[in-house]
N, C-alpha and C positions, 0 to 999 in steps of 0.2 A: 899435099894434103889440104892446105888452106884453099887452093883453087877449087877443089872438089866440094868443100863445105859451102861455098857461096851459092852455087845453083841448088844444092839440097835445101838450104835455108830459104831460098826464094820459093821453091815448090811448097815448103811447109807453110810459109806466110800466105801464099796464094790459096792453099787449101783452107786455111783458117778464115780468110776473107770470104771465100765462097760459102762456107758454113754459116758465117755471121749474116750474110745477105739472104740466106735461105736458098732452097733448091726445089726442083720439081718433086722430090720425094716428100716434101711437106704437104703436097696436095694429095688428098685421099680420094682415089678413084674407084676403089673396090671395098665394099663392106662385106666381110665374111659372115656377119650376123646382122639382124635388124637393129641392134643397139649402136652400130657404127654410123657416125656422121660421114657423109661423102660430100666432096666439093665439086660443083658443076659451074663452069664458066669458061670464057675464052682463055687461050694460052696466056698466062701472066696475070689473069684475074681481070675484074673482080669476080669472086666466087660466092655462090649461094650454097649454103649447106642444107642437105636433105637428110632426114632420118625417118625410117619406117617405124611407126608407133606400134603397129600390130598388123598381122595379116591372117585371114581365116575364111572359111567357107561361110556364106550367108544363106540362111534357110528361112525365107519369109513365109513359105507355105501359101495357103489360100485364105488367110484369116480375115481379109477384107477384100471387097469386090475390086477387081482390076489390079491387085497388088501381088505380083509374083505367081508362079505356078509350080512351086516346089512341093515337097511332101508335107501334107497337112499335119502328119504325126510329128514332124520335126519343126513345126512352125515356131517362130520366135517373134514376139511382139516388137521388140527393139529392131530386129532386122527388117520388119515390114516398113518401118519408118524410113529406112535408108533408100527405099525404092519408090516412095511417093513422088508423084509428078512426072514419072517417066511414061513414055508412050507405050501402047500395047506391043508395038514392034520391038521396042527396047526391052520390054519385060519378057518377051517370048524366048523360051529355051528350046534348043534343038533336042529332039528325042529320037533314039534309035532302038526300036523294039527288038531288033535282032541282036544288038549288042548294047545292053543297058549300061555297061561300063563306059560307053562313049556318050551317054546323055550329058548335056551341058548342065553346069551348076553355076550359081553366082559365087564369085570369089572377090573378097574385098581386101584392099591394101590401104590402110590409113597412114597418110604421110604428112609431115610438117616440114616447113622450110624456115631457115634461120639466116638472117643477114647481120653479119658482124662488121660490115664496112660502113663508111661514112657517106654513103649515097644510096638512095632507093634502088632496088633491083627488081627486074621483072622475073617472075617464076616461070617454070616450064609450062608449055601448053599441055593439056590433057593427052594430046597425041604425041607428046614428047616422051611418054612412058610406054614401055613394052615389057611384057612378061615373056620369057623364053624358057622352054623346058629342055631336058636333056636330049630330046629328039629333034631339036631345032624348030619346034613349033612356036610361032609367034602369036601373041594375043594383045590386042589394043583395048583400052578401056571404053566403056559406053560413054559417049559424049552427049551431054544434054545441051539445051539452049544456052545462049550467052549469059542470060540471067536466070539460072535454074530456080524453080520454085522450092527445090529441096536444099536447105541450107547446109546439109552435111556433105554434099558432093563436091569434089575437087574442081576448082576453076582457076584459070590463070589470073594472076593478080600482081600488083606492085607491092613488094615486101618493103616496109619502111626501114630506114637506116638504123644502125646501132645508136642507142642513146644511153648515156651514162654507163651503167654496168650491165644493161640488158640488151639482148639482140632484138632486132626487128623480127617479127614472127608471122608466119601464115600457117594456120588460121589465127586471126586475132584472138587473144585470150578471152575476150568478153563475147565472142560470137558463139552461136549454137555448137559449131564443130569444135571450137577452141575450148569451150567450157564442158564438153562432154567427157566421158570416161576415157575415150581414146586420145583426146587432145590433138586430133589430126583430121584432115579432110579425106573423104573416101574416093579412091579410085576403084570403080566397079568394073569387074571383068566377067565375061561369060566363057567358061573353060570346060572342056570335056572332063568328066570324072577321071578318066584314064590318065589324063595329063597331070593331074595332081599327084599321081604316083611316080611321074618322071622327074624326080627331084635330084639336085636342087632346082627349084624354080628361081630364076634370076630376074630381078626388076632392073631394066635398063632405063636410064634417064638422059635425055638430051636437052641441053639448055637452049633458050631462045637466041642467045648471042654466041652459041658455040660451046663446045666442051661436052664430055660424056662421063658418066659414072654408072656403077652397077652395085646392086645389093642382093645378097643371097637371102631369100625369104625363109623364115622358120616355119615351114609347112610340116 
């Protein structure tokens, strides 16, 4: 009996040691709702945390020249600001007169990144984000110039390290995006209206140094 207890005790101690050191289950790679923080980074870290602040359809209408081409009856003054500075090609939405349900609409995902490590980390490229619907249709965000004139649009950046009790954050709290009601930077997508019905829409995130995560959008 004594001989059998020794290996059992060794297994228990090894299990305790592994738990104390942490495991891959501590890394969150799937958020079932937008409230969940997900970790993106190479295997073993360091990880940058991402959280979707909100996602919704954007309806800028035609309330100012050259801004959007949505339904004027559903125009929103705030939404028109999110599209300022984009090119006519970027603003153009595909229309299908035969199947209006397939007309494109603007869809926004406002996202924030948090750095809890002791080193600055680079956030994902705009093209590191993809929305996938239940029919396996993939959508990439509209990518603006390296220095977009619109301060609300998402751009890749260096997220500062953790200081004191606070995380490094993108967008910066005192920036237009960070001080807005969404407290996030906008990933702007053009998606057929029909795809919005193919829920859940899932936002996939690929880190610049490796690692992936996904978040189910609350559409």
